[in-house]
ZAVEXSE-701745 format. One record per residue (C-alpha): residue in one letter; chain; x, y, z. Coordinates in steps of 0.1 Angstrom, whole numbers. Example, Ala and Ser with C-alpha at 12.3 -4.5 7.8 and 13.67 -1.06 7.14 Angstrom:
type mol px py pz
A A 123 -45 78
S A 137 -11 71
***
This chain:
type mol px py pz
M A 1 1 -2
Q A 28 25 9
N A 49 14 -28
D A 20 18 -43
G A 10 49 -33
H A -22 47 -12
F A -11 64 16
A A 2 90 -3
R A -33 91 -21
L A -54 97 11
S A -30 121 23
D A -36 142 -7
M A -71 141 -4
H A -74 149 32
T A -49 175 27
K A -66 196 -2
L A -102 189 13
F A -89 201 49
G A -108 230 51
V A -141 213 43
V A -142 184 65
H A -132 195 98
G A -156 215 118
G A -191 209 105
P A -214 174 102
I A -194 164 70
F A -165 154 93
L A -182 119 103
P A -195 110 72
F A -159 123 55
H A -143 101 79
R A -161 75 76
R A -155 72 38
I A -115 74 40
V A -113 47 64
Q A -136 27 44
D A -113 39 13
F A -80 25 32
E A -98 -6 39
D A -106 -14 6
S A -71 -7 -8
G A -55 -31 18
K A -80 -57 5
R A -69 -57 -30
Y A -33 -71 -14
D A -50 -96 13
P A -88 -99 15
N A -84 -103 51
F A -69 -73 57
F A -92 -46 79
V A -87 -15 97
P A -91 -20 135
Y A -101 2 156
W A -83 19 186
D A -106 25 219
S A -78 54 229
T A -103 61 261
R A -91 26 276
D A -57 42 273
Y A -65 78 288
Q A -43 77 319
N A -10 69 299
P A -14 69 259
D A 21 63 254
K A 18 30 270
S A -9 19 250
I A 2 -16 229
V A -6 9 200
F A 29 26 205
S A 47 -9 207
S A 75 -21 184
D A 53 -46 176
Y A 22 -27 166
L A 26 10 151
G A 61 22 168
G A 66 50 195
N A 77 83 197
G A 100 101 173
N A 133 105 180
P A 142 143 185
N A 180 134 176
R A 168 124 143
D A 142 147 130
N A 118 132 153
C A 112 102 128
I A 103 71 147
S A 126 44 152
D A 103 14 154
G A 70 -1 148
V A 58 -8 109
Q A 65 21 94
F A 99 25 108
G A 123 35 76
W A 93 45 52
N A 101 73 30
M A 66 89 34
S A 59 109 3
Y A 36 133 5
P A 37 163 9
R A 76 159 2
P A 98 129 8
H A 102 124 45
C A 103 100 73
L A 73 94 95
R A 73 120 120
R A 56 119 160
I A 62 143 185
F A 44 131 217
N A 29 163 238
G A 40 152 272
P A 72 156 290
N A 101 131 285
G A 86 113 256
T A 51 106 271
M A 17 121 262
K A -3 143 284
A A -35 123 296
W A -67 127 277
Y A -104 120 279
S A -119 86 300
P A -146 63 290
E A -169 83 312
T A -165 116 289
M A -175 98 261
T A -203 81 279
S A -216 115 286
T A -215 127 254
L A -233 97 241
Q A -259 102 262
T A -262 143 261
S A -258 153 228
T A -289 163 214
D A -284 161 178
M A -260 144 151
D A -240 182 148
N A -243 185 184
F A -225 151 194
R A -202 155 163
S A -186 190 178
N A -187 172 214
L A -164 147 197
E A -144 163 173
F A -132 193 196
T A -123 168 228
L A -110 132 224
H A -108 136 184
G A -81 169 187
A A -68 156 220
V A -53 123 201
H A -41 144 171
L A -26 163 196
G A -8 133 219
V A 6 116 186
S A 19 154 169
G A 44 151 142
D A 24 142 109
M A -7 138 130
T A -10 174 142
T A -5 183 101
P A -36 183 73
E A -12 148 59
A A -21 132 92
P A -30 99 70
N A 7 93 64
D A 3 77 97
F A -13 45 103
V A -23 56 137
F A -51 80 120
Y A -71 52 107
L A -74 33 142
H A -85 65 156
H A -107 75 131
S A -120 41 131
N A -129 44 168
M A -142 80 159
D A -166 61 136
R A -175 37 160
L A -188 61 184
W A -206 77 159
W A -220 47 149
K A -232 41 188
W A -249 73 188
Q A -269 65 155
N A -281 37 169
S A -287 45 203
Q A -325 55 193
E A -343 54 160
K A -345 93 152
N A -306 93 152
L A -297 72 123
M A -304 93 98
D A -301 129 113
Y A -276 149 97
G A -278 187 96
G A -262 218 104
K A -237 239 83
N A -207 231 67
P A -175 254 63
E A -171 268 30
K A -208 258 16
S A -237 283 14
N A -267 256 18
P A -278 236 51
A A -260 201 53
A A -288 175 39
L A -284 137 34
S A -283 146 -3
D A -248 162 0
T A -222 148 -18
I A -190 135 0
D A -162 157 -7
G A -137 137 -24
Y A -161 109 -36
N A -191 104 -62
E A -213 90 -32
T A -240 112 -11
V A -239 115 28
S A -270 92 26
D A -250 64 10
V A -229 58 42
M A -254 67 71
R A -261 26 79
M A -229 9 82
G A -239 -27 67
Y A -252 -16 36
G A -236 -7 5
T A -201 -5 4
L A -198 -3 41
C A -192 -39 43
S A -183 -39 80
I A -195 -31 115
Y A -189 -27 151
D A -201 -54 171
D A -199 -38 206
V A -227 -22 191
V A -265 -29 194
P A -276 -24 157
L A -318 -8 156
P A -337 -35 145
S A -349 -16 117
L A -316 -23 102
N A -322 -57 103
L A -284 -66 98
N A -276 -102 97
L A -245 -104 111
S A -231 -129 101
A A -231 -124 69
L A -213 -91 71
R A -176 -91 57
N A -160 -79 89
L A -162 -71 126
R A -146 -46 134
T A -142 -55 172
V A -141 -91 195
S A -177 -100 206
N A -189 -96 242
S A -206 -121 261
N A -232 -123 289
M A -246 -89 278
T A -282 -85 287
A A -289 -49 279
S A -309 -34 256
N A -312 -4 225
S A -342 7 224
S A -364 -26 220
S A -335 -45 206
T A -316 -66 230
S A -279 -78 225
Q A -275 -112 221
S A -249 -134 236
R A -217 -143 215
K A -186 -160 225
S A -161 -136 232
T A -125 -144 216
S A -106 -119 240
S A -80 -129 263
K A -70 -117 296
S A -40 -102 300
Q A -16 -108 336
G A -32 -87 362
D A -67 -82 339
D A -87 -93 366
D A -114 -72 384
S A -91 -77 418
D A -57 -62 401
F A -74 -35 380
V A -97 -21 408
D A -113 -30 440
Q A -149 -30 432
S A -154 -16 468
M A -139 17 456
N A -163 23 431
L A -204 19 430
G A -201 32 399
L A -219 58 377
R A -254 54 391
T A -244 64 427
L A -239 99 416
S A -256 124 429
A A -293 130 414
P A -285 165 398
T A -251 149 381
L A -269 123 366
E A -295 145 351
K A -273 169 337
F A -244 145 326
F A -259 106 324
P A -297 108 321
A A -300 79 306
L A -287 59 337
K A -318 69 353
S A -334 43 337
S A -334 8 348
E A -329 -7 316
I A -293 2 301
N A -290 9 267
L A -252 -4 260
N A -254 22 229
L A -251 49 251
V A -222 36 275
E A -184 38 264
T A -166 11 276
S A -164 -12 243
G A -184 -39 272
A A -158 -41 293
K A -167 -33 331
L A -199 -23 328
G A -209 -40 360
V A -181 -20 378
V A -190 15 361
L A -225 11 362
G A -226 -3 400
N A -230 -42 389
I A -261 -40 369
F A -243 -70 350
S A -208 -80 341
T A -191 -89 307
N A -157 -104 300
S A -130 -72 297
T A -121 -66 261
N A -87 -43 248
S A -79 -12 241
L A -70 -22 203
K A -101 -41 184
R A -98 -66 159
R A -122 -82 142
G A -118 -118 153
S A -85 -121 177
P A -82 -88 199
V A -49 -78 210
P A -38 -87 248
L A -34 -53 266
K A -19 -50 302
Y A -40 -26 321
Q A -23 -3 344
P A -44 -1 377
V A -56 38 385
Y A -35 42 415
S A -25 73 437
S A -35 108 445
S A -57 109 472
S A -56 87 500
R A -87 71 516
V A -97 36 536
Y A -117 9 518
N A -124 -22 542
N A -100 -14 573
K A -74 -12 544
P A -56 25 527
K A -61 32 493
T A -46 56 474
I A -70 70 444
K A -62 90 414
K A -89 114 401
L A -97 117 366
P A -77 140 347
V A -88 173 337
P A -90 180 301
I A -72 207 289
M A -78 231 261
P A -63 224 221
P A -36 251 215
D A -41 281 194
R A -20 265 164
Y A -43 239 163
I A -79 258 165
T A -61 282 136
M A -50 251 115
H A -86 235 116
K A -103 273 113
Y A -127 261 145
K A -145 291 159
R A -126 294 195
S A -163 295 211
D A -175 260 199
V A -137 245 211
E A -144 260 245
R A -181 251 249
A A -172 213 242
V A -140 212 264
N A -156 234 291
R A -182 210 293
C A -157 180 298
I A -140 201 323
D A -172 204 342
L A -180 167 342
V A -146 157 355
N A -146 181 383
T A -175 172 393
L A -170 132 394
N A -138 139 411
N A -154 164 438
E A -184 134 443
G A -153 108 450
Y A -161 88 419
V A -133 62 409
S A -129 52 372
P A -122 13 370
F A -105 21 340
***
């Protein structure tokens, strides 16, 4: 794919369309389509090729320690003594040809080659539950987790030619999964599309052509239909979709077992999990459940403001962002599931050792001292990033400040994340 120019082709397209495919509702359909384009290109060489998604919220405390950045996968930070070129991973030694010949660069945004912490699963759960329409969901996602990952990796990832980095596709596959979850959370969300796109005079409509493709927005709204022969099986499909999951070509995650929660009137079916636990990945090593009774124990005003769906006795899986893992802990033992990993594959997952959430404030549980680490407070994207995307600063501040308010509220109420 690299030698035949597919990385360069998609980087070129993304760069030329950069000003029109960010900051408006087209952001989600365009990036759904470019991920599918990349996947289809890979299938020309190997019919089993697929684009997994990286559930980056699972690595929110220490993103640079994710298995994604290990030598066996996509490699780590760039070497500051060698023009910030990566020194390991699948793209090590590649000569990226667009926009001019160069090595793949990464400049992690934390001190000493680390990445700054970003958004936790709880923040995305709140986004899923409180976004009122598609464009509201889009802005709540684009200006927070989406931007934080690009900024965390940096290098090529903070340029218009970000598709040079394989991380781009894992990341946007995850952005697409979150949108698909929101679409399937209720019937009215499935085909919801509206708002105002940059550099366009008319309001956004399903009949709009996707920039860069001879397809309409409507063509990519339903995964499992048309050219979108992939689906995320941690999403409970709406009954109206009538999806035959076994007939689909790709499942972009591992399946979950022992799930008995619902989506509107549909119920997820039990499926055999192919996930494998890593050493130290059981509940006791991950977090003592007595430390956390779950989101449902938050105060009534907090639930009303940030997690309104949790007031119901019936849990809609599509409104909880945990990739099907640790739901019993997050929601207060309503039910339990097998643990899964942050990098999801169709078929066999990549094992990942979780890092227990420890330290910061000392408390006592079961007559034993226990240290608890609070959720990290989100940070505002730098001016250069906002300017590069031509975002309205007020829109970015609204989305990020809402997450800051959420995190401060959870920390003040003593909530402890199991992730």
